[in-house]
ZAVOMAR-295928 format. One record per residue: residue number from 1; residue in one letter; chain; x, y, z of N, C-alpha, C in turn. Coordinates in nm, 4 decimals, decimal comma, padded with zeros to 6 digits, always signed. Each point is the difference from the previous one (the first is absolute). Example, Ala and Ser with C-alpha at 12.3 -4.5 7.8 and 13.67 -1.06 7.14 Angstrom:
BEGIN
SITE  resi  resn  chain       n.x       n.y       n.z      ca.x      ca.y      ca.z       c.x       c.y       c.z
SITE     1     a      A  +01,3190  -00,5690  +00,7800  -00,0890  +00,1190  +00,0000  +00,0900  +00,1200  +00,0000
SITE     2     s      A  -00,0350  +00,1050  -00,0720  +00,0820  +00,1190  +00,0060  -00,0770  +00,1090  +00,0730
***
This chain:
BEGIN
SITE  resi  resn  chain       n.x       n.y       n.z      ca.x      ca.y      ca.z       c.x       c.y       c.z
SITE     1     m      A  +00,0763  -00,1537  -00,0075  -00,0514  +00,1528  -00,0107  +00,0182  +00,1394  +00,0078
SITE     2     n      A  +00,0463  +00,1028  -00,0701  +00,0493  +00,1214  -00,0398  -00,0710  +00,0992  +00,0617
SITE     3     i      A  +00,0575  +00,0125  +00,1038  -00,0841  +00,1936  +00,0302  +00,0064  +00,0913  -00,1193
SITE     4     e      A  -00,0623  +00,0480  -00,0678  -00,0363  +00,0331  -00,1060  +00,0501  +00,2737  +00,1188
SITE     5     f      A  -00,0154  +00,0412  -00,0969  +00,0081  +00,1657  +00,0992  -00,0845  -00,0193  +00,0966
SITE     6     n      A  -00,0804  +00,0279  -00,0992  -00,0833  +00,0812  +00,0814  -00,1167  -00,1063  +00,0734
SITE     7     e      A  +00,0179  -00,1241  +00,0509  +00,0634  -00,1259  +00,1010  -00,0086  +00,0916  +00,1111
SITE     8     l      A  +00,1707  +00,0882  -00,0539  +00,0810  +00,0234  +00,0877  +00,0115  +00,1063  +00,0930
SITE     9     v      A  -00,1022  +00,1221  -00,0432  -00,1069  +00,0918  +00,0780  -00,0660  -00,0113  +00,0018
SITE    10     w      A  -00,0788  -00,0989  -00,0523  -00,1230  -00,0217  +00,0818  +00,0816  -00,1273  +00,1607
SITE    11     l      A  +00,0283  -00,0611  +00,0034  +00,0588  -00,0448  +00,1343  +00,0474  +00,1086  +00,0304
SITE    12     d      A  +00,1118  +00,0682  -00,0193  +00,0619  +00,1073  +00,0797  -00,1392  +00,1044  +00,0784
SITE    13     h      A  -00,1313  +00,0032  -00,0728  -00,0548  +00,0954  +00,0885  -00,0868  -00,0350  +00,1333
SITE    14     h      A  +00,0128  -00,2066  -00,0126  -00,0406  -00,0206  +00,0080  -00,2119  +00,0058  +00,0704
SITE    15     h      A  +00,0143  -00,0267  -00,1376  -00,1713  -00,0460  -00,0854  -00,0987  -00,1293  +00,0895
SITE    16     e      A  -00,0635  -00,0192  +00,0373  -00,0301  -00,0962  +00,0307  -00,1306  -00,1277  -00,1808
SITE    17     v      A  +00,0515  -00,0320  +00,0497  -00,0116  -00,1542  -00,0863  -00,0973  -00,0493  +00,0681
SITE    18     s      A  -00,1863  -00,1198  -00,0641  -00,1199  -00,0255  +00,0588  +00,1230  -00,1401  -00,0509
SITE    19     l      A  -00,0879  -00,1662  +00,0680  +00,0558  -00,1233  +00,0371  +00,0554  +00,0029  -00,1405
SITE    20     i      A  -00,1651  -00,0167  -00,1059  +00,0199  -00,0136  -00,1846  +00,1544  +00,0423  -00,0224
SITE    21     e      A  +00,0488  +00,1262  +00,0176  +00,0904  +00,0308  -00,0032  +00,1343  -00,0032  +00,0137
SITE    22     l      A  +00,0291  -00,0119  +00,1318  +00,0420  -00,1347  +00,0279  +00,0346  -00,1150  -00,1044
SITE    23     v      A  -00,0900  -00,1308  +00,0283  +00,0305  -00,0975  -00,0549  +00,0408  +00,0868  -00,1622
SITE    24     e      A  -00,0495  +00,0226  -00,1119  +00,0428  +00,0908  -00,0514  +00,1534  +00,0399  -00,0240
SITE    25     l      A  +00,0337  +00,0357  +00,0386  +00,2108  +00,0838  +00,0610  +00,0559  -00,1121  +00,1039
SITE    26     t      A  -00,0893  -00,1250  +00,0796  +00,1906  -00,0312  +00,0246  -00,0295  -00,2157  -00,0766
SITE    27     g      A  -00,1062  -00,0265  +00,0313  +00,0212  -00,1568  -00,0381  -00,1152  -00,0588  +00,0964
SITE    28     l      A  +00,0124  +00,0759  +00,1202  -00,1155  -00,1313  +00,0938  -00,1475  +00,0484  -00,0689
SITE    29     s      A  -00,0480  -00,1355  +00,0226  -00,1244  -00,0057  +00,0431  -00,0340  +00,0587  +00,0838
SITE    30     e      A  -00,1652  +00,0621  -00,0211  -00,0656  +00,0755  +00,1207  -00,0012  -00,1115  +00,1142
SITE    31     e      A  +00,0039  -00,0886  +00,0052  +00,0015  -00,0778  +00,1382  +00,1407  -00,0263  +00,0037
SITE    32     e      A  +00,0567  -00,0409  -00,0011  +00,1944  +00,0215  +00,0332  -00,0526  +00,1748  +00,0935
SITE    33     l      A  -00,0240  +00,0958  -00,0929  -00,0243  +00,1298  +00,0662  -00,1025  +00,0085  +00,1637
SITE    34     q      A  -00,0759  -00,0684  -00,0615  -00,0932  +00,0078  +00,1406  +00,0688  -00,0962  +00,0476
SITE    35     h      A  +00,0205  -00,0979  +00,0454  +00,1341  -00,0456  +00,0921  +00,0535  +00,0679  +00,0524
SITE    36     l      A  +00,0704  +00,1295  -00,0476  +00,0804  +00,0474  +00,0444  -00,0670  +00,0400  +00,0502
SITE    37     v      A  -00,1318  +00,1279  -00,0155  -00,0822  +00,0534  +00,0221  -00,0073  -00,0342  +00,1277
SITE    38     d      A  -00,0843  -00,0974  -00,0277  -00,0397  -00,0884  +00,2004  +00,1306  -00,0708  +00,0933
SITE    39     s      A  +00,1242  +00,0086  -00,0290  +00,1112  -00,0499  +00,0674  +00,1029  +00,1641  +00,1107
SITE    40     g      A  -00,0995  +00,0815  -00,0699  -00,0504  +00,1201  +00,0391  +00,2330  +00,0331  -00,0916
SITE    41     a      A  +00,0558  -00,0342  -00,0874  +00,1115  +00,0570  -00,0574  -00,0279  +00,0551  -00,1211
SITE    42     l      A  -00,0804  +00,0924  -00,0202  -00,0435  +00,0718  -00,1333  -00,1183  +00,0384  +00,1064
SITE    43     v      A  -00,0171  +00,2038  -00,0260  -00,1165  +00,0248  +00,0561  -00,0374  +00,0662  -00,0412
SITE    44     p      A  -00,1415  +00,0016  -00,0550  -00,0548  +00,1536  -00,0859  -00,0405  +00,1010  +00,0380
SITE    45     t      A  +00,0232  +00,0761  -00,0964  -00,0499  +00,1584  +00,1466  -00,0741  +00,0532  +00,0034
SITE    46     n      A  -00,1324  -00,1065  -00,0766  -00,1295  +00,0485  +00,0757  +00,0059  -00,1599  -00,0182
SITE    47     p      A  -00,0343  -00,1395  +00,1501  -00,0566  -00,0795  +00,0195  -00,1100  -00,0250  +00,0859
SITE    48     d      A  -00,0521  +00,1177  -00,0452  -00,2093  +00,0064  +00,0677  -00,0415  -00,0335  -00,0761
SITE    49     e      A  +00,0375  -00,0159  -00,1475  -00,1296  +00,0537  -00,1117  +00,0685  -00,1436  -00,0522
SITE    50     t      A  -00,1077  -00,0225  -00,1311  -00,0059  -00,1112  -00,0752  +00,1174  -00,0519  -00,1143
SITE    51     s      A  +00,0042  +00,1496  -00,0621  +00,1215  +00,0019  -00,0938  +00,1740  +00,0173  +00,0861
SITE    52     l      A  +00,0333  -00,0546  -00,0451  +00,0819  +00,0850  +00,0630  +00,1624  +00,0587  -00,0548
SITE    53     n      A  +00,0445  +00,1204  +00,1220  +00,0804  -00,0076  -00,0802  +00,2013  +00,0254  -00,0048
SITE    54     f      A  +00,0886  +00,0043  -00,0752  +00,1165  -00,0248  +00,0648  +00,0672  +00,1178  -00,0085
SITE    55     s      A  +00,0997  +00,0679  +00,0486  +00,1033  +00,1098  -00,0068  +00,0545  -00,0683  -00,1129
SITE    56     g      A  +00,0404  +00,0692  -00,0769  +00,0530  -00,0154  -00,1057  +00,1824  -00,0561  +00,0233
SITE    57     h      A  +00,0812  -00,0054  +00,1186  +00,0990  -00,0057  +00,0163  +00,0606  -00,1868  +00,0190
SITE    58     c      A  -00,1460  -00,0465  +00,0522  -00,0295  -00,1666  +00,0266  +00,0272  -00,0331  -00,1805
SITE    59     v      A  -00,0023  +00,0384  -00,1079  +00,0228  -00,0663  -00,0607  +00,1135  -00,0355  -00,0982
SITE    60     i      A  +00,1108  +00,0378  +00,0603  +00,2280  -00,0275  +00,0029  -00,0612  -00,1593  +00,0670
SITE    61     s      A  +00,0175  -00,0060  +00,1785  -00,0138  -00,1058  +00,0258  -00,0973  -00,1123  -00,0637
SITE    62     i      A  -00,0600  +00,0348  -00,0832  -00,1206  -00,1262  +00,0297  +00,0500  -00,0292  -00,1351
SITE    63     r      A  +00,0096  +00,0646  -00,1228  +00,0861  +00,0071  -00,0812  +00,1175  -00,1598  -00,0179
SITE    64     t      A  +00,0466  +00,0748  +00,1718  +00,1322  -00,0994  +00,0256  -00,0735  -00,0561  +00,0488
SITE    65     l      A  -00,0937  -00,0293  +00,0789  -00,0789  -00,1522  +00,0826  +00,0057  -00,0434  -00,1579
SITE    66     s      A  -00,0404  +00,0010  -00,0768  -00,0759  -00,0450  -00,1360  +00,0726  -00,1628  -00,0807
SITE    67     r      A  +00,1093  +00,1328  -00,0223  +00,1635  -00,0590  -00,0313  +00,0271  -00,0846  +00,0834
SITE    68     l      A  +00,0535  +00,0262  +00,1446  +00,0159  -00,0989  +00,1389  -00,0469  -00,1354  +00,0181
SITE    69     k      A  -00,1716  -00,0087  -00,0929  -00,0749  -00,0884  -00,0182  +00,0334  -00,1025  -00,0505
SITE    70     q      A  +00,0599  +00,0765  -00,1518  +00,0466  -00,0842  -00,1519  +00,0225  -00,0374  +00,0259
SITE    71     d      A  +00,1513  +00,0355  +00,0359  +00,1637  -00,0632  +00,0029  -00,0425  -00,0854  +00,1206
SITE    72     f      A  -00,0613  -00,0089  +00,1215  +00,0603  -00,0862  +00,0887  -00,1039  -00,0311  +00,0251
SITE    73     e      A  -00,1396  -00,0350  -00,1045  -00,1487  +00,0009  +00,0519  -00,0041  -00,0815  +00,1713
SITE    74     l      A  -00,0024  +00,2147  +00,0362  -00,0568  -00,0422  +00,1395  -00,1284  -00,0234  +00,0600
SITE    75     e      A  -00,0576  -00,1086  +00,0600  -00,0822  +00,0093  +00,0190  -00,1012  +00,1214  +00,0375
SITE    76     p      A  -00,0786  -00,0324  -00,0026  -00,1480  +00,1660  +00,0470  +00,0779  -00,0276  +00,1863
SITE    77     n      A  -00,0141  -00,0283  +00,0520  +00,0522  +00,0509  +00,1557  +00,1111  +00,0677  +00,0181
SITE    78     a      A  +00,0594  -00,0361  -00,1467  +00,1636  +00,0774  +00,0868  -00,0883  +00,1568  -00,1161
SITE    79     f      A  -00,0590  +00,0410  -00,0097  -00,0407  +00,2001  -00,1056  +00,0328  +00,0301  +00,1193
SITE    80     a      A  -00,0565  -00,0187  +00,1593  +00,0218  +00,1143  +00,0816  +00,0893  +00,0047  +00,0291
SITE    81     l      A  +00,0648  -00,1642  +00,0245  +00,1203  +00,1153  +00,0876  +00,1359  +00,0323  -00,1408
SITE    82     t      A  -00,0303  -00,0577  -00,1278  +00,0876  +00,0625  -00,0450  -00,0081  +00,1722  -00,1004
SITE    83     l      A  -00,1669  +00,0663  +00,0480  +00,0389  +00,0868  -00,0202  -00,0359  +00,0636  +00,1024
SITE    84     v      A  +00,0337  -00,0237  +00,1271  +00,0490  +00,0218  +00,1034  +00,0736  +00,1126  +00,0158
SITE    85     f      A  +00,1113  -00,1267  -00,0748  +00,1223  +00,0233  +00,0137  +00,0766  +00,0957  -00,0665
SITE    86     l      A  -00,1203  -00,0233  -00,1610  +00,0686  +00,0863  -00,1120  +00,0138  +00,1822  +00,0336
SITE    87     e      A  -00,1388  -00,0164  +00,0845  -00,0317  +00,1578  +00,0791  +00,0822  +00,0512  +00,0814
SITE    88     r      A  +00,0339  -00,1210  +00,0733  +00,0973  +00,0214  +00,1090  +00,1901  +00,0529  -00,0250
SITE    89     i      A  +00,0057  -00,0709  -00,1232  +00,1143  +00,0513  -00,1511  -00,0026  +00,0992  -00,0108
SITE    90     r      A  -00,0901  +00,0631  -00,1062  -00,0491  +00,1373  -00,0288  +00,0608  +00,0907  +00,0710
SITE    91     t      A  -00,0646  -00,0402  +00,1100  -00,0308  +00,1590  +00,0968  +00,1474  +00,0530  +00,0980
SITE    92     l      A  +00,0238  -00,1629  +00,0065  +00,2295  +00,0525  +00,0401  +00,0334  +00,0131  -00,0196
SITE    93     e      A  -00,0196  -00,0570  -00,1472  +00,0737  +00,1061  -00,0977  +00,0160  +00,1032  -00,0624
SITE    94     s      A  -00,1601  +00,0385  -00,0089  -00,0423  +00,1917  +00,0527  +00,0584  +00,0601  +00,0830
SITE    95     k      A  -00,0193  -00,0671  +00,1226  +00,1164  +00,0602  +00,1210  +00,1134  +00,0310  -00,0005
SITE    96     l      A  +00,0217  -00,1260  -00,0674  +00,1974  +00,0228  -00,0109  +00,0201  +00,1167  -00,1259
SITE    97     q      A  -00,1107  +00,0651  -00,1186  +00,0412  +00,0504  -00,0610  +00,0014  +00,1305  +00,0461
SITE    98     t      A  -00,0530  +00,0000  +00,0960  +00,0002  +00,1242  +00,0740  +00,0677  +00,0552  +00,0821
SITE    99     f      A  +00,0814  -00,1478  +00,0811  +00,1376  +00,0525  +00,0169  +00,1005  -00,0258  -00,0261
SITE   100     n      A  -00,0339  -00,0381  -00,1180  +00,1864  +00,0110  -00,0591  -00,0758  +00,0426  -00,1680
SITE   101     p      A  -00,0008  +00,0680  +00,0069  -00,0249  +00,1444  -00,1697  +00,0671  +00,0212  -00,0761
SITE   102     i      A  +00,1474  -00,0107  +00,0043  +00,1085  -00,0625  -00,0964  -00,0517  -00,1578  -00,0831
SITE   103     n      A  -00,0135  -00,0245  +00,1134  +00,0478  -00,1725  -00,1171  -00,1172  -00,1113  +00,0154
SITE   104     s      A  -00,1600  +00,1361  -00,0559  -00,0626  -00,0884  -00,0634  +00,0321  +00,0365  -00,1765
SITE   105     k      A  -00,1565  -00,0898  -00,0132  +00,0382  +00,0004  -00,1271  -00,0873  +00,0633  -00,0655
***
């Protein structure tokens, strides 16, 4: 999956995506994404509504999760833990860049 320029701008502004859009953008099924929501690893921006929306920043981690699923044949039970780890890594990398801007990419 190649990220086009308009997707980069779109992800940078933290727009919201629907569950259906997340399915199209990530390659995971609606059931797999719902499992992530049910486990608490993927938090919707509007949890009380019937049509769930998510922050655009989650797309990158979920795309990575989708690739890992294919490459390593991850079981659905491993999705939540893997997504939590991916988000934690992104957070730590962001903090590291904040503290050390000279070595940032």
